[in-house]
Biopython code that builds the backbone (N, CA, C, O; Angstrom):
import numpy as np
from Bio.PDB.StructureBuilder import StructureBuilder

atoms = [
    (1, "MET", "N", (74.962, 105.990, 96.230)),
    (1, "MET", "CA", (74.197, 105.756, 97.446)),
    (1, "MET", "C", (74.711, 104.486, 98.131)),
    (1, "MET", "O", (74.929, 103.458, 97.490)),
    (2, "LEU", "N", (74.893, 104.587, 99.426)),
    (2, "LEU", "CA", (75.356, 103.443, 100.201)),
    (2, "LEU", "C", (74.200, 102.483, 100.480)),
    (2, "LEU", "O", (73.077, 102.908, 100.754)),
    (3, "GLU", "N", (74.487, 101.204, 100.407)),
    (3, "GLU", "CA", (73.526, 100.182, 100.815)),
    (3, "GLU", "C", (73.970, 99.705, 102.199)),
    (3, "GLU", "O", (74.999, 99.044, 102.340)),
    (4, "VAL", "N", (73.187, 100.048, 103.205)),
    (4, "VAL", "CA", (73.547, 99.769, 104.592)),
    (4, "VAL", "C", (72.580, 98.735, 105.156)),
    (4, "VAL", "O", (71.370, 98.825, 104.952)),
    (5, "LYS", "N", (73.130, 97.748, 105.871)),
    (5, "LYS", "CA", (72.300, 96.732, 106.512)),
    (5, "LYS", "C", (72.707, 96.601, 107.973)),
    (5, "LYS", "O", (73.892, 96.574, 108.308)),
    (6, "VAL", "N", (71.708, 96.520, 108.825)),
    (6, "VAL", "CA", (71.926, 96.233, 110.238)),
    (6, "VAL", "C", (71.472, 94.796, 110.453)),
    (6, "VAL", "O", (70.306, 94.466, 110.236)),
    (7, "LEU", "N", (72.403, 93.940, 110.882)),
    (7, "LEU", "CA", (72.094, 92.530, 111.104)),
    (7, "LEU", "C", (71.854, 92.298, 112.583)),
    (7, "LEU", "O", (72.682, 92.665, 113.417)),
    (8, "GLY", "N", (70.727, 91.692, 112.908)),
    (8, "GLY", "CA", (70.424, 91.373, 114.291)),
    (8, "GLY", "C", (68.982, 90.981, 114.463)),
    (8, "GLY", "O", (68.141, 91.205, 113.593)),
    (9, "SER", "N", (68.716, 90.387, 115.614)),
    (9, "SER", "CA", (67.393, 89.821, 115.892)),
    (9, "SER", "C", (66.338, 90.854, 116.242)),
    (9, "SER", "O", (65.154, 90.523, 116.310)),
    (10, "GLY", "N", (66.738, 92.086, 116.464)),
    (10, "GLY", "CA", (65.795, 93.109, 116.896)),
    (10, "GLY", "C", (65.967, 93.426, 118.368)),
    (10, "GLY", "O", (65.102, 94.065, 118.968)),
    (11, "CYS", "N", (67.078, 92.986, 118.964)),
    (11, "CYS", "CA", (67.368, 93.244, 120.371)),
    (11, "CYS", "C", (67.635, 94.742, 120.578)),
    (11, "CYS", "O", (67.809, 95.472, 119.602)),
    (12, "PRO", "N", (67.668, 95.206, 121.822)),
    (12, "PRO", "CA", (67.921, 96.634, 122.075)),
    (12, "PRO", "C", (69.222, 97.142, 121.437)),
    (12, "PRO", "O", (69.251, 98.260, 120.923)),
    (13, "ASN", "N", (70.288, 96.349, 121.462)),
    (13, "ASN", "CA", (71.536, 96.788, 120.844)),
    (13, "ASN", "C", (71.415, 96.895, 119.327)),
    (13, "ASN", "O", (72.022, 97.773, 118.714)),
    (14, "CYS", "N", (70.640, 96.010, 118.727)),
    (14, "CYS", "CA", (70.430, 96.064, 117.283)),
    (14, "CYS", "C", (69.665, 97.334, 116.914)),
    (14, "CYS", "O", (69.992, 98.004, 115.934)),
    (15, "LYS", "N", (68.651, 97.653, 117.704)),
    (15, "LYS", "CA", (67.877, 98.877, 117.462)),
    (15, "LYS", "C", (68.743, 100.110, 117.678)),
    (15, "LYS", "O", (68.609, 101.098, 116.957)),
    (16, "ARG", "N", (69.629, 100.057, 118.667)),
    (16, "ARG", "CA", (70.514, 101.188, 118.930)),
    (16, "ARG", "C", (71.501, 101.381, 117.782)),
    (16, "ARG", "O", (71.775, 102.512, 117.381)),
    (17, "LEU", "N", (72.037, 100.273, 117.250)),
    (17, "LEU", "CA", (72.952, 100.380, 116.114)),
    (17, "LEU", "C", (72.238, 101.007, 114.926)),
    (17, "LEU", "O", (72.809, 101.851, 114.235)),
    (18, "GLU", "N", (71.008, 100.608, 114.684)),
    (18, "GLU", "CA", (70.250, 101.204, 113.573)),
    (18, "GLU", "C", (70.092, 102.708, 113.783)),
    (18, "GLU", "O", (70.331, 103.490, 112.863)),
    (19, "ALA", "N", (69.694, 103.116, 114.982)),
    (19, "ALA", "CA", (69.485, 104.536, 115.277)),
    (19, "ALA", "C", (70.791, 105.325, 115.154)),
    (19, "ALA", "O", (70.811, 106.414, 114.579)),
    (20, "GLU", "N", (71.873, 104.775, 115.692)),
    (20, "GLU", "CA", (73.169, 105.460, 115.630)),
    (20, "GLU", "C", (73.668, 105.569, 114.185)),
    (20, "GLU", "O", (74.243, 106.586, 113.795)),
    (21, "THR", "N", (73.448, 104.527, 113.406)),
    (21, "THR", "CA", (73.877, 104.542, 112.008)),
    (21, "THR", "C", (73.106, 105.593, 111.228)),
    (21, "THR", "O", (73.692, 106.374, 110.478)),
    (22, "ARG", "N", (71.783, 105.611, 111.408)),
    (22, "ARG", "CA", (70.965, 106.627, 110.727)),
    (22, "ARG", "C", (71.419, 108.037, 111.115)),
    (22, "ARG", "O", (71.586, 108.898, 110.252)),
    (23, "ALA", "N", (71.618, 108.267, 112.409)),
    (23, "ALA", "CA", (72.014, 109.587, 112.891)),
    (23, "ALA", "C", (73.384, 109.978, 112.330)),
    (23, "ALA", "O", (73.571, 111.111, 111.884)),
    (24, "ALA", "N", (74.331, 109.053, 112.351)),
    (24, "ALA", "CA", (75.684, 109.335, 111.874)),
    (24, "ALA", "C", (75.692, 109.696, 110.390)),
    (24, "ALA", "O", (76.308, 110.683, 109.989)),
    (25, "LEU", "N", (75.012, 108.900, 109.586)),
    (25, "LEU", "CA", (75.018, 109.137, 108.141)),
    (25, "LEU", "C", (74.209, 110.372, 107.775)),
    (25, "LEU", "O", (74.562, 111.088, 106.838)),
    (26, "ASP", "N", (73.126, 110.631, 108.505)),
    (26, "ASP", "CA", (72.347, 111.852, 108.282)),
    (26, "ASP", "C", (73.190, 113.083, 108.606)),
    (26, "ASP", "O", (73.214, 114.042, 107.835)),
    (27, "GLU", "N", (73.882, 113.055, 109.749)),
    (27, "GLU", "CA", (74.726, 114.181, 110.152)),
    (27, "GLU", "C", (75.840, 114.426, 109.142)),
    (27, "GLU", "O", (76.228, 115.572, 108.915)),
    (28, "ALA", "N", (76.355, 113.363, 108.536)),
    (28, "ALA", "CA", (77.440, 113.478, 107.567)),
    (28, "ALA", "C", (76.925, 113.847, 106.171)),
    (28, "ALA", "O", (77.712, 114.118, 105.264)),
    (29, "GLY", "N", (75.596, 113.853, 106.009)),
    (29, "GLY", "CA", (75.009, 114.198, 104.715)),
    (29, "GLY", "C", (75.226, 113.143, 103.648)),
    (29, "GLY", "O", (75.266, 113.455, 102.459)),
    (30, "MET", "N", (75.366, 111.893, 104.069)),
    (30, "MET", "CA", (75.609, 110.802, 103.128)),
    (30, "MET", "C", (74.282, 110.186, 102.688)),
    (30, "MET", "O", (73.366, 110.019, 103.494)),
    (31, "ALA", "N", (74.190, 109.852, 101.405)),
    (31, "ALA", "CA", (72.992, 109.202, 100.871)),
    (31, "ALA", "C", (73.092, 107.702, 101.138)),
    (31, "ALA", "O", (74.127, 107.086, 100.883)),
    (32, "TYR", "N", (72.016, 107.124, 101.652)),
    (32, "TYR", "CA", (72.031, 105.699, 101.979)),
    (32, "TYR", "C", (70.620, 105.129, 101.975)),
    (32, "TYR", "O", (69.631, 105.855, 102.077)),
    (33, "ALA", "N", (70.559, 103.820, 101.854)),
    (33, "ALA", "CA", (69.326, 103.061, 102.037)),
    (33, "ALA", "C", (69.636, 102.033, 103.110)),
    (33, "ALA", "O", (70.576, 101.252, 102.968)),
    (34, "LEU", "N", (68.854, 102.026, 104.186)),
    (34, "LEU", "CA", (69.123, 101.121, 105.308)),
    (34, "LEU", "C", (68.064, 100.030, 105.374)),
    (34, "LEU", "O", (66.863, 100.289, 105.296)),
    (35, "THR", "N", (68.548, 98.805, 105.521)),
    (35, "THR", "CA", (67.684, 97.637, 105.640)),
    (35, "THR", "C", (68.052, 96.895, 106.913)),
    (35, "THR", "O", (69.227, 96.801, 107.268)),
    (36, "LYS", "N", (67.042, 96.365, 107.600)),
    (36, "LYS", "CA", (67.291, 95.522, 108.771)),
    (36, "LYS", "C", (67.199, 94.061, 108.329)),
    (36, "LYS", "O", (66.264, 93.669, 107.631)),
    (37, "VAL", "N", (68.174, 93.273, 108.742)),
    (37, "VAL", "CA", (68.197, 91.844, 108.431)),
    (37, "VAL", "C", (68.048, 91.102, 109.754)),
    (37, "VAL", "O", (68.931, 91.173, 110.609)),
    (38, "THR", "N", (66.929, 90.386, 109.927)),
    (38, "THR", "CA", (66.640, 89.755, 111.209)),
    (38, "THR", "C", (66.603, 88.229, 111.155)),
    (38, "THR", "O", (66.604, 87.574, 112.198)),
    (39, "GLU", "N", (66.570, 87.669, 109.975)),
    (39, "GLU", "CA", (66.501, 86.204, 109.855)),
    (39, "GLU", "C", (67.875, 85.589, 110.081)),
    (39, "GLU", "O", (68.864, 86.024, 109.491)),
    (40, "TYR", "N", (67.930, 84.578, 110.938)),
    (40, "TYR", "CA", (69.208, 83.951, 111.300)),
    (40, "TYR", "C", (69.984, 83.466, 110.084)),
    (40, "TYR", "O", (71.191, 83.691, 109.995)),
    (41, "ASP", "N", (69.316, 82.805, 109.148)),
    (41, "ASP", "CA", (70.003, 82.278, 107.964)),
    (41, "ASP", "C", (70.623, 83.403, 107.137)),
    (41, "ASP", "O", (71.724, 83.260, 106.605)),
    (42, "ASP", "N", (69.906, 84.520, 107.035)),
    (42, "ASP", "CA", (70.425, 85.658, 106.271)),
    (42, "ASP", "C", (71.632, 86.284, 106.973)),
    (42, "ASP", "O", (72.592, 86.692, 106.320)),
    (43, "ILE", "N", (71.578, 86.357, 108.298)),
    (43, "ILE", "CA", (72.701, 86.894, 109.074)),
    (43, "ILE", "C", (73.907, 85.968, 108.939)),
    (43, "ILE", "O", (75.027, 86.431, 108.724)),
    (44, "ALA", "N", (73.682, 84.671, 109.063)),
    (44, "ALA", "CA", (74.761, 83.681, 108.968)),
    (44, "ALA", "C", (75.433, 83.708, 107.598)),
    (44, "ALA", "O", (76.622, 83.409, 107.483)),
    (45, "ALA", "N", (74.681, 84.063, 106.565)),
    (45, "ALA", "CA", (75.241, 84.121, 105.214)),
    (45, "ALA", "C", (76.368, 85.152, 105.111)),
    (45, "ALA", "O", (77.215, 85.060, 104.223)),
    (46, "TYR", "N", (76.377, 86.121, 106.008)),
    (46, "TYR", "CA", (77.450, 87.120, 106.031)),
    (46, "TYR", "C", (78.645, 86.652, 106.864)),
    (46, "TYR", "O", (79.654, 87.353, 106.941)),
    (47, "GLY", "N", (78.543, 85.487, 107.481)),
    (47, "GLY", "CA", (79.626, 84.980, 108.307)),
    (47, "GLY", "C", (79.706, 85.656, 109.663)),
    (47, "GLY", "O", (80.732, 85.590, 110.340)),
    (48, "VAL", "N", (78.627, 86.299, 110.055)),
    (48, "VAL", "CA", (78.582, 87.023, 111.325)),
    (48, "VAL", "C", (78.175, 86.067, 112.438)),
    (48, "VAL", "O", (77.159, 85.379, 112.342)),
    (49, "LEU", "N", (78.986, 86.034, 113.502)),
    (49, "LEU", "CA", (78.687, 85.160, 114.633)),
    (49, "LEU", "C", (78.109, 85.920, 115.821)),
    (49, "LEU", "O", (77.458, 85.327, 116.681)),
    (50, "SER", "N", (78.343, 87.224, 115.872)),
    (50, "SER", "CA", (77.778, 88.008, 116.977)),
    (50, "SER", "C", (77.141, 89.276, 116.423)),
    (50, "SER", "O", (77.693, 89.942, 115.547)),
    (51, "THR", "N", (75.973, 89.587, 116.953)),
    (51, "THR", "CA", (75.239, 90.764, 116.513)),
    (51, "THR", "C", (75.218, 91.776, 117.650)),
    (51, "THR", "O", (75.459, 91.406, 118.799)),
    (52, "PRO", "N", (74.944, 93.013, 117.368)),
    (52, "PRO", "CA", (74.562, 93.557, 116.067)),
    (52, "PRO", "C", (75.767, 93.673, 115.142)),
    (52, "PRO", "O", (76.911, 93.773, 115.585)),
    (53, "ALA", "N", (75.478, 93.656, 113.855)),
    (53, "ALA", "CA", (76.529, 93.820, 112.861)),
    (53, "ALA", "C", (76.097, 94.872, 111.851)),
    (53, "ALA", "O", (74.909, 95.072, 111.596)),
    (54, "LEU", "N", (77.089, 95.534, 111.289)),
    (54, "LEU", "CA", (76.844, 96.578, 110.301)),
    (54, "LEU", "C", (77.499, 96.180, 108.990)),
    (54, "LEU", "O", (78.684, 95.850, 108.947)),
    (55, "VAL", "N", (76.711, 96.216, 107.918)),
    (55, "VAL", "CA", (77.184, 95.866, 106.586)),
    (55, "VAL", "C", (76.985, 97.086, 105.695)),
    (55, "VAL", "O", (75.895, 97.657, 105.643)),
    (56, "ILE", "N", (78.040, 97.480, 104.997)),
    (56, "ILE", "CA", (77.944, 98.608, 104.074)),
    (56, "ILE", "C", (78.391, 98.128, 102.705)),
    (56, "ILE", "O", (79.509, 97.642, 102.535)),
    (57, "ASN", "N", (77.494, 98.271, 101.724)),
    (57, "ASN", "CA", (77.756, 97.806, 100.354)),
    (57, "ASN", "C", (78.265, 96.365, 100.350)),
    (57, "ASN", "O", (79.242, 96.033, 99.680)),
    (58, "GLU", "N", (77.579, 95.526, 101.112)),
    (58, "GLU", "CA", (77.833, 94.079, 101.210)),
    (58, "GLU", "C", (79.138, 93.725, 101.904)),
    (58, "GLU", "O", (79.570, 92.575, 101.824)),
    (59, "LYS", "N", (79.783, 94.668, 102.580)),
    (59, "LYS", "CA", (80.999, 94.390, 103.340)),
    (59, "LYS", "C", (80.693, 94.527, 104.829)),
    (59, "LYS", "O", (80.208, 95.568, 105.273)),
    (60, "VAL", "N", (80.975, 93.476, 105.601)),
    (60, "VAL", "CA", (80.784, 93.538, 107.048)),
    (60, "VAL", "C", (81.878, 94.443, 107.616)),
    (60, "VAL", "O", (83.067, 94.147, 107.494)),
    (61, "VAL", "N", (81.461, 95.551, 108.240)),
    (61, "VAL", "CA", (82.436, 96.517, 108.772)),
    (61, "VAL", "C", (82.479, 96.510, 110.292)),
    (61, "VAL", "O", (83.408, 97.055, 110.888)),
    (62, "SER", "N", (81.488, 95.902, 110.922)),
    (62, "SER", "CA", (81.459, 95.844, 112.384)),
    (62, "SER", "C", (80.554, 94.700, 112.813)),
    (62, "SER", "O", (79.510, 94.461, 112.206)),
    (63, "ALA", "N", (80.964, 93.985, 113.876)),
    (63, "ALA", "CA", (80.135, 92.900, 114.405)),
    (63, "ALA", "C", (80.343, 92.794, 115.908)),
    (63, "ALA", "O", (81.465, 92.892, 116.405)),
    (64, "GLY", "N", (79.246, 92.594, 116.618)),
    (64, "GLY", "CA", (79.309, 92.363, 118.052)),
    (64, "GLY", "C", (79.471, 93.609, 118.899)),
    (64, "GLY", "O", (79.693, 93.511, 120.106)),
    (65, "ARG", "N", (79.363, 94.779, 118.288)),
    (65, "ARG", "CA", (79.501, 96.018, 119.054)),
    (65, "ARG", "C", (78.776, 97.149, 118.329)),
    (65, "ARG", "O", (78.297, 96.981, 117.208)),
    (66, "ILE", "N", (78.707, 98.293, 118.985)),
    (66, "ILE", "CA", (78.097, 99.472, 118.382)),
    (66, "ILE", "C", (79.179, 100.540, 118.254)),
    (66, "ILE", "O", (79.577, 101.143, 119.250)),
    (67, "PRO", "N", (79.655, 100.774, 117.037)),
    (67, "PRO", "CA", (80.696, 101.782, 116.859)),
    (67, "PRO", "C", (80.159, 103.189, 117.141)),
    (67, "PRO", "O", (78.952, 103.425, 117.079)),
    (68, "SER", "N", (81.058, 104.107, 117.448)),
    (68, "SER", "CA", (80.660, 105.504, 117.645)),
    (68, "SER", "C", (80.156, 106.071, 116.318)),
    (68, "SER", "O", (80.418, 105.512, 115.253)),
    (69, "ARG", "N", (79.436, 107.180, 116.396)),
    (69, "ARG", "CA", (78.946, 107.806, 115.162)),
    (69, "ARG", "C", (80.098, 108.185, 114.249)),
    (69, "ARG", "O", (80.018, 107.994, 113.036)),
    (70, "SER", "N", (81.166, 108.720, 114.819)),
    (70, "SER", "CA", (82.302, 109.121, 113.978)),
    (70, "SER", "C", (82.938, 107.902, 113.308)),
    (70, "SER", "O", (83.384, 107.991, 112.164)),
    (71, "LYS", "N", (82.984, 106.771, 114.004)),
    (71, "LYS", "CA", (83.536, 105.545, 113.428)),
    (71, "LYS", "C", (82.634, 105.028, 112.315)),
    (71, "LYS", "O", (83.130, 104.547, 111.297)),
    (72, "ILE", "N", (81.327, 105.118, 112.490)),
    (72, "ILE", "CA", (80.387, 104.673, 111.446)),
    (72, "ILE", "C", (80.621, 105.481, 110.170)),
    (72, "ILE", "O", (80.673, 104.918, 109.077)),
    (73, "VAL", "N", (80.761, 106.790, 110.310)),
    (73, "VAL", "CA", (81.005, 107.650, 109.144)),
    (73, "VAL", "C", (82.349, 107.298, 108.513)),
    (73, "VAL", "O", (82.462, 107.228, 107.289)),
    (74, "GLU", "N", (83.357, 107.080, 109.334)),
    (74, "GLU", "CA", (84.686, 106.707, 108.834)),
    (74, "GLU", "C", (84.615, 105.401, 108.042)),
    (74, "GLU", "O", (85.182, 105.304, 106.953)),
    (75, "LEU", "N", (83.929, 104.412, 108.578)),
    (75, "LEU", "CA", (83.789, 103.122, 107.899)),
    (75, "LEU", "C", (83.048, 103.275, 106.577)),
    (75, "LEU", "O", (83.431, 102.684, 105.567)),
    (76, "ALA", "N", (81.985, 104.073, 106.593)),
    (76, "ALA", "CA", (81.195, 104.293, 105.379)),
    (76, "ALA", "C", (82.036, 104.971, 104.299)),
    (76, "ALA", "O", (81.958, 104.607, 103.125)),
    (77, "ARG", "N", (82.835, 105.951, 104.694)),
    (77, "ARG", "CA", (83.687, 106.651, 103.729)),
    (77, "ARG", "C", (84.766, 105.737, 103.178)),
    (77, "ARG", "O", (85.106, 105.822, 101.998)),
    (78, "GLU", "N", (85.310, 104.861, 104.018)),
    (78, "GLU", "CA", (86.323, 103.908, 103.562)),
    (78, "GLU", "C", (85.741, 102.954, 102.520)),
    (78, "GLU", "O", (86.365, 102.692, 101.491)),
    (79, "VAL", "N", (84.548, 102.440, 102.792)),
    (79, "VAL", "CA", (83.913, 101.508, 101.854)),
    (79, "VAL", "C", (83.584, 102.234, 100.558)),
    (79, "VAL", "O", (83.806, 101.707, 99.468)),
    (80, "GLU", "N", (83.054, 103.447, 100.682)),
    (80, "GLU", "CA", (82.686, 104.236, 99.499)),
    (80, "GLU", "C", (83.921, 104.537, 98.632)),
    (80, "GLU", "O", (83.853, 104.452, 97.405)),
    (81, "ALA", "N", (85.033, 104.883, 99.262)),
    (81, "ALA", "CA", (86.255, 105.213, 98.536)),
    (81, "ALA", "C", (86.862, 103.992, 97.847)),
    (81, "ALA", "O", (87.509, 104.124, 96.808)),
    (82, "ALA", "N", (86.660, 102.816, 98.416)),
    (82, "ALA", "CA", (87.233, 101.590, 97.869)),
    (82, "ALA", "C", (86.474, 101.086, 96.654)),
    (82, "ALA", "O", (86.936, 100.171, 95.973)),
    (83, "GLN", "N", (85.320, 101.669, 96.374)),
    (83, "GLN", "CA", (84.511, 101.148, 95.256)),
    (83, "GLN", "C", (84.470, 102.055, 94.071)),
    (83, "GLN", "O", (83.828, 101.735, 93.071)),
]
sb = StructureBuilder()
sb.init_structure("model")
sb.init_model(0)
sb.init_chain("A")
sb.init_seg("    ")
for serial, (resi, resn, name, xyz) in enumerate(atoms, 1):
    if name == "N":
        sb.init_residue(resn, " ", resi, " ")
    sb.init_atom(name, np.array(xyz, "f"), 0.0, 1.0, " ", f" {name:<3s}", serial, name[0])
structure = sb.get_structure()
């Protein structure tokens, strides 16, 4: 199961990244647990300077943008294969 985190303050783009990530992984039939990280100190601990950011299995895979659904699935599969 993938551990997925959406880092951001709760802005519209952060909410959109969460929705797109859920939709992408659901469509791909991937098992995941998604957590939202909204505290600045927790976000900074990942070295992220711009949000929204996407973290999969503790690896930052995207920051400052919203990847397409196909890119989210691609990133998730890459992280999963590397572990």
